[in-house]
C-alpha positions as a Markdown table, in Angstrom:
| # | Residue | x | y | z |
|---|---|---|---|---|
| 1 | Met | -2.4 | -9.3 | 28.1 |
| 2 | Asn | -2.9 | -11.6 | 30.8 |
| 3 | Ile | -4.5 | -14.1 | 28.9 |
| 4 | Thr | -1.0 | -15.2 | 27.7 |
| 5 | Lys | 0.1 | -15.9 | 31.4 |
| 6 | Pro | 0.7 | -19.4 | 32.9 |
| 7 | Ile | -2.3 | -20.9 | 34.5 |
| 8 | Ile | -1.0 | -22.0 | 38.0 |
| 9 | Leu | -3.3 | -25.0 | 38.7 |
| 10 | Asn | -3.7 | -24.2 | 42.8 |
| 11 | Tyr | -4.9 | -20.7 | 41.8 |
| 12 | Ser | -8.1 | -19.9 | 40.2 |
| 13 | Pro | -7.8 | -17.4 | 36.7 |
| 14 | Asp | -10.0 | -15.2 | 35.7 |
| 15 | Asn | -13.0 | -16.7 | 33.6 |
| 16 | Gln | -12.0 | -15.0 | 30.5 |
| 17 | Thr | -8.1 | -16.4 | 30.8 |
| 18 | Leu | -9.6 | -19.9 | 31.5 |
| 19 | Ser | -12.6 | -19.3 | 28.7 |
| 20 | Val | -9.7 | -18.9 | 26.0 |
| 21 | Phe | -7.4 | -21.4 | 27.3 |
| 22 | Asn | -10.0 | -24.2 | 27.4 |
| 23 | Lys | -11.4 | -23.7 | 23.9 |
| 24 | Leu | -7.8 | -23.5 | 22.6 |
| 25 | Arg | -6.5 | -26.7 | 24.3 |
| 26 | Thr | -9.7 | -28.7 | 23.6 |
| 27 | Asp | -10.7 | -27.3 | 20.2 |
| 28 | Arg | -8.5 | -28.5 | 17.4 |
| 29 | Glu | -10.3 | -25.9 | 14.9 |
| 30 | Ser | -9.7 | -23.2 | 17.1 |
| 31 | Ile | -5.9 | -23.2 | 17.7 |
| 32 | Leu | -5.4 | -24.0 | 13.9 |
| 33 | Lys | -7.2 | -20.6 | 12.9 |
| 34 | Val | -5.2 | -18.7 | 15.5 |
| 35 | Asn | -1.9 | -20.0 | 14.3 |
| 36 | Glu | -2.9 | -19.6 | 10.4 |
| 37 | Leu | -3.3 | -15.5 | 11.3 |
| 38 | Leu | -0.1 | -15.8 | 13.7 |
| 39 | Asn | 1.8 | -17.4 | 10.8 |
| 40 | Ile | 0.9 | -14.6 | 8.4 |
| 41 | Ser | 2.4 | -11.9 | 10.4 |
| 42 | Phe | 4.7 | -13.9 | 12.7 |
| 43 | Gly | 6.1 | -16.9 | 11.3 |
| 44 | Lys | 5.0 | -18.0 | 14.1 |
| 45 | Gly | 2.3 | -20.8 | 15.8 |
| 46 | Ile | 1.5 | -21.6 | 19.4 |
| 47 | Glu | 0.4 | -24.7 | 21.5 |
| 48 | Val | -0.7 | -25.6 | 25.2 |
| 49 | Cys | 1.8 | -27.3 | 27.3 |
| 50 | Asp | 0.3 | -29.4 | 30.0 |
| 51 | Pro | 1.6 | -29.9 | 33.7 |
| 52 | Glu | 1.7 | -33.2 | 33.1 |
| 53 | Ile | 4.5 | -32.5 | 30.3 |
| 54 | Asp | 5.7 | -29.4 | 32.5 |
| 55 | Ser | 7.3 | -30.3 | 35.7 |
| 56 | Asn | 6.0 | -26.9 | 37.1 |
| 57 | Ala | 2.9 | -27.7 | 37.2 |
| 58 | Gln | 1.6 | -25.1 | 35.3 |
| 59 | Phe | -0.5 | -24.7 | 31.7 |
| 60 | Lys | 1.6 | -22.8 | 29.2 |
| 61 | Tyr | 1.7 | -21.4 | 25.9 |
| 62 | Lys | 4.6 | -22.3 | 24.1 |
| 63 | Ile | 5.7 | -20.6 | 21.0 |
| 64 | Gly | 7.5 | -21.6 | 18.0 |
| 65 | Asn | 8.3 | -22.2 | 14.1 |
| 66 | Ala | 4.7 | -21.9 | 12.5 |
| 67 | Glu | 5.5 | -25.6 | 10.7 |
| 68 | Glu | 6.7 | -27.3 | 13.7 |
| 69 | Ile | 4.1 | -26.1 | 16.1 |
| 70 | Asp | 1.9 | -27.3 | 13.2 |
| 71 | Asn | 3.2 | -30.8 | 13.4 |
| 72 | Ile | 2.9 | -31.2 | 17.2 |
| 73 | Ile | -1.0 | -30.1 | 16.9 |
| 74 | Asn | -1.3 | -32.8 | 14.3 |
| 75 | Ser | 0.5 | -35.3 | 16.0 |
| 76 | Asn | 0.0 | -37.6 | 18.9 |
| 77 | Arg | 3.1 | -39.1 | 19.5 |
| 78 | Arg | 4.7 | -38.8 | 23.2 |
| 79 | Asp | 8.3 | -37.7 | 21.5 |
| 80 | Val | 7.0 | -35.3 | 20.0 |
| 81 | Tyr | 5.0 | -33.6 | 22.7 |
| 82 | Asp | 8.3 | -34.0 | 24.6 |
| 83 | Glu | 9.6 | -31.8 | 22.3 |
| 84 | Leu | 7.1 | -29.1 | 22.8 |
| 85 | Lys | 9.1 | -28.4 | 26.3 |
| 86 | Lys | 11.7 | -27.2 | 24.4 |
| 87 | Phe | 9.7 | -24.4 | 22.9 |
| 88 | Pro | 10.1 | -20.8 | 24.3 |
| 89 | Asp | 6.9 | -19.9 | 26.4 |
| 90 | Leu | 5.1 | -17.6 | 25.3 |
| 91 | Tyr | 4.4 | -15.3 | 28.1 |
| 92 | Asp | 8.2 | -14.8 | 27.9 |
| 93 | Gln | 8.3 | -13.2 | 24.6 |
| 94 | Gly | 7.7 | -9.7 | 23.0 |
| 95 | Asp | 4.4 | -7.7 | 24.0 |
| 96 | Gly | 3.6 | -7.2 | 20.4 |
| 97 | Ile | 3.1 | -11.0 | 19.9 |
| 98 | Arg | 1.9 | -11.5 | 23.2 |
| 99 | Ser | -1.4 | -8.8 | 22.5 |
| 100 | Ala | -1.9 | -9.9 | 19.1 |
| 101 | Val | -2.2 | -13.4 | 20.4 |
| 102 | Ala | -4.4 | -12.4 | 23.2 |
| 103 | Ile | -6.9 | -10.1 | 20.6 |
| 104 | Leu | -6.8 | -13.4 | 17.7 |
| 105 | Ser | -7.5 | -16.0 | 20.4 |
| 106 | Ser | -10.5 | -13.9 | 22.0 |
| 107 | Leu | -12.3 | -13.5 | 18.9 |
| 108 | Val | -11.7 | -16.6 | 17.6 |
| 109 | Val | -12.7 | -18.5 | 20.8 |
| 110 | Asn | -15.6 | -16.2 | 22.4 |
| 111 | Lys | -19.1 | -16.2 | 21.8 |
| 112 | Ser | -19.3 | -12.5 | 22.8 |
| 113 | Phe | -20.7 | -9.9 | 20.7 |
| 114 | Leu | -19.1 | -6.5 | 21.9 |
| 115 | Tyr | -15.5 | -5.9 | 22.4 |
| 116 | Phe | -13.5 | -3.0 | 23.5 |
| 117 | Ile | -9.7 | -3.0 | 22.0 |
| 118 | Asp | -7.1 | -0.2 | 23.3 |
| 119 | Glu | -4.4 | 0.2 | 20.9 |
| 120 | Pro | -4.1 | -3.3 | 19.4 |
| 121 | Glu | -1.2 | -2.2 | 17.4 |
| 122 | Thr | 1.0 | -1.5 | 19.9 |
| 123 | Phe | 4.6 | -3.1 | 20.1 |
| 124 | Leu | 4.0 | -4.2 | 16.2 |
| 125 | His | 6.1 | -3.3 | 13.3 |
| 126 | Pro | 3.6 | -1.2 | 10.6 |
| 127 | Pro | 3.0 | -4.5 | 8.2 |
| 128 | Gln | 2.3 | -6.5 | 11.4 |
| 129 | Ala | -0.1 | -4.0 | 12.6 |
| 130 | Arg | -2.0 | -3.8 | 9.0 |
| 131 | Gln | -2.2 | -7.5 | 9.1 |
| 132 | Leu | -4.0 | -7.8 | 12.5 |
| 133 | Gly | -6.4 | -5.1 | 11.1 |
| 134 | Arg | -7.1 | -7.3 | 8.2 |
| 135 | Asp | -7.6 | -10.3 | 11.0 |
| 136 | Ile | -9.7 | -8.1 | 13.6 |
| 137 | Ala | -11.9 | -7.3 | 10.5 |
| 138 | His | -12.5 | -10.7 | 9.6 |
| 139 | Leu | -13.0 | -12.2 | 12.9 |
| 140 | Ser | -15.5 | -9.8 | 13.7 |
| 141 | Glu | -18.3 | -11.1 | 11.3 |
| 142 | Gly | -21.3 | -10.3 | 13.4 |
| 143 | Lys | -20.1 | -8.8 | 16.2 |
| 144 | Gln | -19.2 | -5.3 | 17.2 |
| 145 | Cys | -15.7 | -3.7 | 18.1 |
| 146 | Phe | -14.8 | -0.4 | 19.5 |
| 147 | Ile | -11.3 | 0.2 | 18.8 |
| 148 | Ala | -8.9 | 3.0 | 19.9 |
| 149 | Thr | -5.8 | 3.3 | 17.6 |
| 150 | His | -3.7 | 6.2 | 16.4 |
| 151 | Asn | -2.2 | 4.0 | 13.9 |
| 152 | Ile | -2.8 | 4.3 | 10.2 |
| 153 | Asp | -1.4 | 1.1 | 9.0 |
| 154 | Phe | -3.8 | -0.5 | 11.3 |
| 155 | Ile | -6.4 | 1.6 | 9.9 |
| 156 | Arg | -5.2 | 0.5 | 6.3 |
| 157 | Gly | -5.5 | -3.0 | 7.4 |
| 158 | Val | -9.3 | -2.9 | 8.5 |
| 159 | Leu | -10.2 | -0.7 | 5.8 |
| 160 | Glu | -8.7 | -3.2 | 3.1 |
| 161 | Ala | -10.9 | -6.0 | 4.8 |
| 162 | Gly | -13.9 | -4.6 | 5.3 |
| 163 | Ser | -14.3 | -0.8 | 4.7 |
| 164 | Lys | -18.1 | -1.0 | 4.1 |
| 165 | Arg | -18.6 | -2.3 | 7.7 |
| 166 | Val | -16.6 | 0.1 | 9.4 |
| 167 | Lys | -17.0 | 3.2 | 11.4 |
| 168 | Ile | -14.0 | 5.6 | 12.0 |
| 169 | Ile | -14.7 | 8.5 | 14.6 |
| 170 | Lys | -12.0 | 11.3 | 14.6 |
| 171 | Ile | -11.7 | 13.0 | 18.0 |
| 172 | Asn | -10.1 | 16.3 | 17.7 |
| 173 | Arg | -9.4 | 17.7 | 21.3 |
| 174 | Asn | -9.5 | 21.5 | 21.4 |
| 175 | Glu | -7.7 | 22.7 | 25.2 |
| 176 | Asn | -10.4 | 20.8 | 27.3 |
| 177 | Thr | -13.0 | 20.2 | 24.6 |
| 178 | Asn | -13.3 | 17.1 | 22.3 |
| 179 | Gln | -15.3 | 17.4 | 19.1 |
| 180 | Tyr | -16.4 | 14.0 | 17.6 |
| 181 | Phe | -16.4 | 13.4 | 13.5 |
| 182 | Cys | -17.6 | 10.5 | 11.9 |
| 183 | Leu | -15.5 | 10.2 | 8.5 |
| 184 | Asn | -16.6 | 9.1 | 5.4 |
| 185 | Asn | -14.7 | 5.7 | 4.8 |
| 186 | Glu | -15.0 | 5.9 | 0.8 |
| 187 | Asp | -12.7 | 9.2 | 1.3 |
| 188 | Ile | -10.0 | 7.2 | 3.2 |
| 189 | Lys | -10.4 | 3.9 | 0.7 |
| 190 | Asn | -9.9 | 6.6 | -2.3 |
| 191 | Ile | -6.6 | 7.8 | -0.7 |
| 192 | Ala | -5.7 | 4.3 | 0.1 |
| 193 | Glu | -6.2 | 3.2 | -3.6 |
| 194 | Asp | -5.3 | 6.1 | -5.8 |
| 195 | Lys | -2.3 | 5.1 | -7.5 |
| 196 | Asn | -0.4 | 8.6 | -7.2 |
| 197 | Leu | -1.8 | 9.1 | -3.2 |
| 198 | Lys | -1.4 | 5.2 | -2.4 |
| 199 | Phe | 2.4 | 5.6 | -1.1 |
| 200 | Ser | 2.1 | 9.3 | 0.3 |
| 201 | Asn | 1.7 | 9.9 | 3.6 |
| 202 | Ile | -1.5 | 12.0 | 3.7 |
| 203 | Leu | -3.7 | 9.4 | 5.7 |
| 204 | Asn | -1.0 | 10.2 | 8.5 |
| 205 | Gly | -2.7 | 13.7 | 8.2 |
| 206 | Leu | -5.7 | 11.8 | 10.6 |
| 207 | Phe | -3.1 | 12.3 | 13.3 |
| 208 | Tyr | -2.1 | 15.6 | 13.4 |
| 209 | Lys | -3.3 | 19.4 | 13.9 |
| 210 | Lys | -2.6 | 20.8 | 10.6 |
| 211 | Val | -1.7 | 19.6 | 7.2 |
| 212 | Ile | 0.7 | 21.5 | 4.5 |
| 213 | Ile | 0.2 | 19.7 | 0.8 |
| 214 | Cys | 3.0 | 20.8 | -1.1 |
| 215 | Glu | 3.8 | 19.6 | -5.1 |
| 216 | Asp | 7.0 | 17.4 | -4.2 |
| 217 | Glu | 9.4 | 15.8 | -1.7 |
| 218 | Thr | 11.4 | 18.6 | -2.5 |
| 219 | Asp | 9.1 | 21.4 | -1.1 |
| 220 | Cys | 8.5 | 19.0 | 2.1 |
| 221 | Lys | 11.6 | 18.6 | 3.1 |
| 222 | Phe | 12.4 | 22.2 | 2.7 |
| 223 | Tyr | 9.2 | 24.0 | 4.4 |
| 224 | Ser | 9.6 | 20.8 | 7.3 |
| 225 | Thr | 13.0 | 22.0 | 7.9 |
| 226 | Ile | 12.3 | 26.0 | 8.5 |
| 227 | Leu | 9.1 | 25.3 | 10.6 |
| 228 | Glu | 11.4 | 23.3 | 12.8 |
| 229 | Ala | 13.7 | 26.2 | 13.4 |
| 230 | Val | 10.7 | 28.7 | 13.3 |
| 231 | Ser | 8.4 | 27.2 | 15.9 |
| 232 | Pro | 9.2 | 23.2 | 17.4 |
| 233 | Glu | 5.9 | 23.6 | 18.8 |
| 234 | Lys | 4.0 | 23.6 | 15.3 |
| 235 | Tyr | 6.6 | 21.3 | 13.9 |
| 236 | Gln | 5.5 | 18.9 | 16.2 |
| 237 | Ile | 1.8 | 18.5 | 15.4 |
| 238 | Thr | 2.1 | 19.8 | 11.4 |
| 239 | Leu | 2.5 | 17.0 | 9.0 |
| 240 | Phe | 4.4 | 18.4 | 5.4 |
| 241 | Cys | 2.9 | 15.7 | 2.5 |
| 242 | Ala | 3.6 | 15.5 | -1.2 |
| 243 | Val | 0.9 | 14.5 | -3.4 |
| 244 | Gly | 3.0 | 15.0 | -7.0 |
| 245 | Gly | 2.4 | 18.4 | -8.6 |
| 246 | Lys | -0.5 | 20.7 | -8.8 |
| 247 | Asp | -2.7 | 18.8 | -10.7 |
| 248 | Gln | -3.5 | 16.3 | -7.5 |
| 249 | Phe | -4.5 | 19.3 | -5.3 |
| 250 | Lys | -7.9 | 19.0 | -6.9 |
| 251 | Lys | -8.2 | 15.2 | -6.0 |
| 252 | Val | -7.1 | 15.9 | -2.1 |
| 253 | Ile | -8.9 | 19.1 | -1.2 |
| 254 | Pro | -12.3 | 17.4 | -1.2 |
| 255 | Leu | -10.7 | 14.1 | 1.2 |
| 256 | Leu | -8.9 | 16.3 | 3.6 |
| 257 | Glu | -12.6 | 18.2 | 3.6 |
| 258 | Gly | -14.2 | 15.4 | 4.1 |
| 259 | Leu | -11.8 | 14.0 | 6.6 |
| 260 | Lys | -12.0 | 17.0 | 8.9 |
| 261 | Ile | -8.3 | 17.6 | 8.5 |
| 262 | Asp | -7.0 | 21.6 | 8.6 |
| 263 | Tyr | -5.1 | 21.9 | 5.6 |
| 264 | Ala | -3.0 | 24.2 | 3.4 |
| 265 | Ile | -2.0 | 24.2 | 0.1 |
| 266 | Val | 1.5 | 25.5 | -1.1 |
| 267 | Ala | 1.8 | 26.0 | -5.0 |
| 268 | Asp | 4.3 | 27.9 | -7.1 |
| 269 | Leu | 3.0 | 31.3 | -8.6 |
| 270 | Asp | 2.1 | 30.0 | -11.8 |
| 271 | Leu | -0.8 | 28.3 | -10.8 |
| 272 | Ile | -2.6 | 31.4 | -11.6 |
| 273 | Asn | -1.2 | 31.1 | -15.3 |
| 274 | Asp | -4.1 | 28.5 | -16.2 |
| 275 | Lys | -7.9 | 29.5 | -15.8 |
| 276 | Asp | -9.0 | 25.9 | -16.1 |
| 277 | Lys | -6.4 | 24.7 | -13.5 |
| 278 | Leu | -7.1 | 27.3 | -11.4 |
| 279 | Lys | -11.4 | 26.6 | -11.4 |
| 280 | Gln | -10.8 | 23.0 | -11.0 |
| 281 | Leu | -8.7 | 23.6 | -7.8 |
| 282 | Leu | -11.1 | 26.2 | -6.1 |
| 283 | Asn | -14.5 | 24.4 | -7.0 |
| 284 | Ser | -12.8 | 21.1 | -5.3 |
| 285 | Ile | -13.7 | 23.4 | -2.2 |
| 286 | Asp | -17.0 | 24.1 | -3.0 |
| 287 | Gly | -18.8 | 24.2 | -6.7 |
| 288 | Asn | -19.4 | 28.0 | -6.6 |
| 289 | Cys | -15.6 | 29.1 | -5.2 |
| 290 | Tyr | -14.1 | 30.1 | -8.4 |
| 291 | Asn | -17.3 | 32.1 | -9.4 |
| 292 | Gln | -16.3 | 34.6 | -7.0 |
| 293 | Ile | -13.4 | 35.6 | -8.2 |
| 294 | Ala | -13.7 | 35.0 | -11.8 |
| 295 | Asp | -14.2 | 38.4 | -13.3 |
| 296 | Gln | -10.7 | 39.2 | -11.3 |
| 297 | His | -8.9 | 36.3 | -12.1 |
| 298 | Ala | -10.0 | 37.2 | -16.4 |
| 299 | Glu | -8.9 | 41.1 | -15.5 |
| 300 | Phe | -5.9 | 40.1 | -14.3 |
| 301 | Leu | -4.9 | 37.3 | -17.4 |
| 302 | Lys | -5.5 | 40.4 | -19.7 |
| 303 | Glu | -3.5 | 43.2 | -17.6 |
| 304 | Phe | -0.7 | 40.7 | -17.4 |
| 305 | Glu | -0.3 | 40.0 | -20.8 |
| 306 | Glu | -0.5 | 43.4 | -21.9 |
| 307 | Gly | 1.8 | 44.7 | -19.3 |
| 308 | Thr | 4.5 | 41.9 | -19.9 |
| 309 | Asn | 4.4 | 41.8 | -23.9 |
| 310 | Ser | 7.7 | 43.9 | -24.0 |
| 311 | Gln | 9.4 | 41.5 | -21.6 |
| 312 | Val | 8.9 | 38.4 | -23.5 |
| 313 | Lys | 11.6 | 37.3 | -25.7 |
| 314 | Lys | 11.4 | 37.3 | -29.5 |
| 315 | Gln | 12.0 | 34.5 | -31.1 |
| 316 | Ser | 14.8 | 36.3 | -32.8 |
| 317 | Glu | 16.3 | 37.3 | -29.7 |
| 318 | Ile | 16.4 | 33.6 | -28.5 |
| 319 | Lys | 18.1 | 32.2 | -32.0 |
| 320 | Glu | 20.8 | 34.8 | -31.3 |
| 321 | Glu | 21.4 | 34.0 | -27.3 |
| 322 | Ile | 21.6 | 30.7 | -28.4 |
| 323 | Arg | 24.3 | 31.1 | -31.2 |
| 324 | Lys | 26.5 | 33.0 | -29.0 |
| 325 | Ile | 26.6 | 30.0 | -26.2 |
| 326 | Phe | 27.5 | 27.8 | -29.1 |
| 327 | Asp | 30.3 | 30.3 | -30.5 |
| 328 | Asn | 31.5 | 30.7 | -27.1 |
| 329 | Ala | 31.4 | 26.7 | -25.8 |
| 330 | Lys | 34.0 | 24.4 | -26.4 |
| 331 | Ser | 34.7 | 22.8 | -30.0 |
| 332 | Asp | 33.9 | 19.3 | -28.1 |
| 333 | Glu | 31.8 | 16.4 | -30.2 |
| 334 | Tyr | 29.0 | 16.4 | -27.3 |
| 335 | Met | 27.6 | 19.3 | -25.6 |
| 336 | Ser | 28.6 | 19.9 | -22.2 |
| 337 | Asp | 26.7 | 20.6 | -18.9 |
| 338 | Glu | 27.8 | 24.3 | -18.9 |
| 339 | Thr | 26.4 | 24.6 | -22.3 |
| 340 | Ala | 23.0 | 23.2 | -21.9 |
| 341 | Lys | 22.7 | 25.1 | -18.7 |
| 342 | Asn | 23.3 | 28.4 | -20.6 |
| 343 | Ile | 20.5 | 27.1 | -23.6 |
| 344 | Arg | 17.9 | 26.2 | -20.7 |
| 345 | Lys | 18.5 | 30.2 | -19.1 |
| 346 | Ser | 17.8 | 31.3 | -22.5 |
| 347 | Leu | 14.7 | 29.5 | -23.0 |
| 348 | Lys | 13.0 | 29.8 | -19.3 |
| 349 | Arg | 11.2 | 33.2 | -20.6 |
| 350 | Ile | 9.8 | 32.4 | -23.9 |
| 351 | Asn | 6.3 | 33.7 | -22.5 |
| 352 | Asp | 5.1 | 36.1 | -20.3 |
| 353 | Tyr | 4.2 | 33.1 | -18.0 |
| 354 | Ala | 7.2 | 32.3 | -17.5 |
| 355 | Leu | 7.9 | 35.7 | -15.9 |
| 356 | Leu | 6.2 | 34.9 | -12.9 |
| 357 | Lys | 8.0 | 31.5 | -12.0 |
| 358 | Ser | 11.0 | 33.1 | -12.6 |
| 359 | Gly | 10.6 | 36.8 | -11.0 |
| 360 | Gly | 7.7 | 36.2 | -8.7 |
| 361 | Thr | 5.3 | 39.3 | -8.1 |
| 362 | Ser | 7.8 | 41.8 | -9.0 |
| 363 | Asn | 7.5 | 41.2 | -12.5 |
| 364 | Ile | 3.9 | 41.7 | -12.5 |
| 365 | Pro | 3.2 | 45.1 | -13.6 |
| 366 | Asn | 1.9 | 48.0 | -11.4 |
| 367 | Gly | -1.7 | 49.0 | -11.3 |
| 368 | Ala | -4.6 | 47.2 | -12.4 |
| 369 | Cys | -2.5 | 44.1 | -12.7 |
| 370 | Met | -1.4 | 44.5 | -9.3 |
| 371 | Thr | -5.1 | 45.5 | -7.6 |
| 372 | Lys | -6.3 | 42.1 | -9.3 |
| 373 | Tyr | -3.4 | 39.9 | -8.2 |
| 374 | Arg | -4.0 | 41.0 | -4.2 |
| 375 | Glu | -7.5 | 40.1 | -4.3 |
| 376 | Ile | -6.7 | 37.0 | -5.9 |
| 377 | His | -4.4 | 36.1 | -3.6 |
| 378 | Asn | -6.1 | 37.0 | -0.5 |
| 379 | Tyr | -9.1 | 35.4 | -1.6 |
| 380 | Leu | -7.0 | 32.0 | -2.1 |
| 381 | Lys | -5.0 | 32.5 | 1.7 |
| 382 | Glu | -9.1 | 32.4 | 2.4 |
| 383 | Asn | -9.6 | 28.9 | 1.0 |
| 384 | His | -5.9 | 27.9 | 2.4 |
| 385 | Ile | -4.2 | 27.9 | -0.6 |
| 386 | Tyr | -0.9 | 29.9 | -0.6 |
| 387 | Leu | 1.1 | 30.9 | -3.5 |
| 388 | Val | 4.9 | 30.8 | -3.4 |
| 389 | Glu | 5.1 | 35.1 | -4.1 |
| 390 | Cys | 8.9 | 35.0 | -5.3 |
| 391 | Gly | 7.6 | 32.2 | -8.1 |
| 392 | Glu | 9.2 | 29.1 | -6.9 |
| 393 | Ile | 10.9 | 27.4 | -3.7 |
| 394 | Glu | 14.4 | 28.1 | -5.1 |
| 395 | Asn | 13.8 | 32.0 | -5.6 |
| 396 | Phe | 13.8 | 31.9 | -1.5 |
| 397 | Ile | 17.5 | 31.4 | -1.6 |
| 398 | Pro | 18.7 | 33.0 | -4.7 |
| 399 | Thr | 21.9 | 32.5 | -3.9 |
| 400 | Val | 22.2 | 28.7 | -4.4 |
| 401 | Glu | 22.0 | 27.3 | -7.8 |
| 402 | Gly | 19.8 | 24.3 | -9.3 |
| 403 | His | 16.5 | 22.7 | -8.5 |
| 404 | Gly | 14.6 | 20.3 | -6.8 |
| 405 | Gly | 16.3 | 17.9 | -4.6 |
| 406 | Arg | 19.8 | 18.9 | -5.3 |
| 407 | Trp | 19.0 | 22.2 | -4.7 |
| 408 | Val | 17.5 | 21.8 | -1.3 |
| 409 | Glu | 20.8 | 19.9 | -0.4 |
| 410 | Cys | 23.0 | 22.7 | -1.4 |
| 411 | Val | 20.9 | 25.0 | 0.4 |
| 412 | Phe | 21.5 | 23.3 | 3.9 |
| 413 | Glu | 25.1 | 22.7 | 2.6 |
| 414 | Gln | 25.9 | 26.3 | 2.3 |
| 415 | Tyr | 23.8 | 27.6 | 5.0 |
| 416 | Thr | 24.0 | 25.1 | 8.0 |
| 417 | Asp | 22.9 | 28.2 | 10.5 |
| 418 | Leu | 19.0 | 28.5 | 10.2 |
| 419 | Asn | 19.5 | 31.2 | 11.4 |
| 420 | Asn | 21.4 | 32.9 | 9.0 |
| 421 | Cys | 19.3 | 36.3 | 7.0 |
| 422 | Glu | 19.2 | 34.2 | 3.7 |
| 423 | Phe | 16.0 | 32.2 | 5.7 |
| 424 | Asp | 14.0 | 35.2 | 6.8 |
| 425 | Lys | 12.0 | 35.6 | 3.8 |
| 426 | Ala | 11.3 | 31.6 | 3.7 |
| 427 | Lys | 10.3 | 31.8 | 7.5 |
| 428 | Glu | 8.0 | 34.6 | 6.8 |
| 429 | Phe | 6.2 | 32.3 | 4.0 |
| 430 | Val | 6.1 | 29.5 | 6.3 |
| 431 | Lys | 4.9 | 31.3 | 9.5 |
| 432 | Ser | 1.9 | 32.2 | 7.3 |
| 433 | Ile | 1.0 | 29.0 | 6.3 |
| 434 | Val | 0.8 | 27.8 | 9.9 |
| 435 | Glu | -0.5 | 30.4 | 11.6 |
């Protein structure tokens, strides 16, 4: 940021600072270009304040409202330049805007072909970091920039402006050893543009040791809170990301693989209900992945259906239950919340596979069916897929009613102490994911 310092006439400034200053002072097009970019991110502009205007005998950059600065640059009137003295000095501004001015000015003014830029987004708000990424990508046409960053907003901006020209090198550090991976920009671009993933935090996984992919935000909130209680150290290096349902898993896995991100998929137990969905998910890891357990899966589904027929409600039983619910309900004109809840409970187990969601592995018949399930379960774990064996997240704390976000809120309201034994099963599950 030395470029933004005042230049004292009695001292010899470094060549880089003087070169940028002279160009911005004498070339109207250069300073207008810099100000055009500053206006987008900050609504500001800069102008050079000459010594004859400033009694301190220093060349300074002044900063102010973009339109007012632009009027001064485009005017030769003395009274307008007198107004320039009243603007704040750029050097007294925050490090974020000073750094942006230095970077943009250097790229606009200098004829160099090689640049090294360290953490250009430092001190900037996310939208400004993203815009700076776009600006650098545009200004670096015909040049080569080596940039170190830990900011996903900056990366998004760079890719939006020039993804075909960009190579992203990810460095994974394991103790004293660095591993370097050249990432596929198209994978990052696909995430950034996907309507379901665009506003997720999945790209932030580039900067974490491990990413846990969940079906929705409810799961992320619950599991991340549990992990913080179990292992604060691992919590700091683990990102939980919601992708909007099981169907999104198969789209995310190839991208995570391409980005060299260590990941785990967390899914409700009913993932194994549907042959096609499980096949698509596993084959997104490797085209032949599902074939390794195809026979076991087919056998499991057959054994499960045969072994649970007696537990599935018949239509006549459901009708009778619902009739009794209405008979016991208040004779109001509209259905009460309590009546609706009781009907939903009655309908919850209308097929055999609903038993997996409601009761987890306890509803899997013993014998061959359980044996095949264990084989499938272990194979999925080997491929980073973890099944919620109690059925669904709400079954971890069955003493709390509800579903989704409201259920999570009620859990932490009712059990404020995370050392409570009610969380033991959830803790064991989370531990198995982050091992």
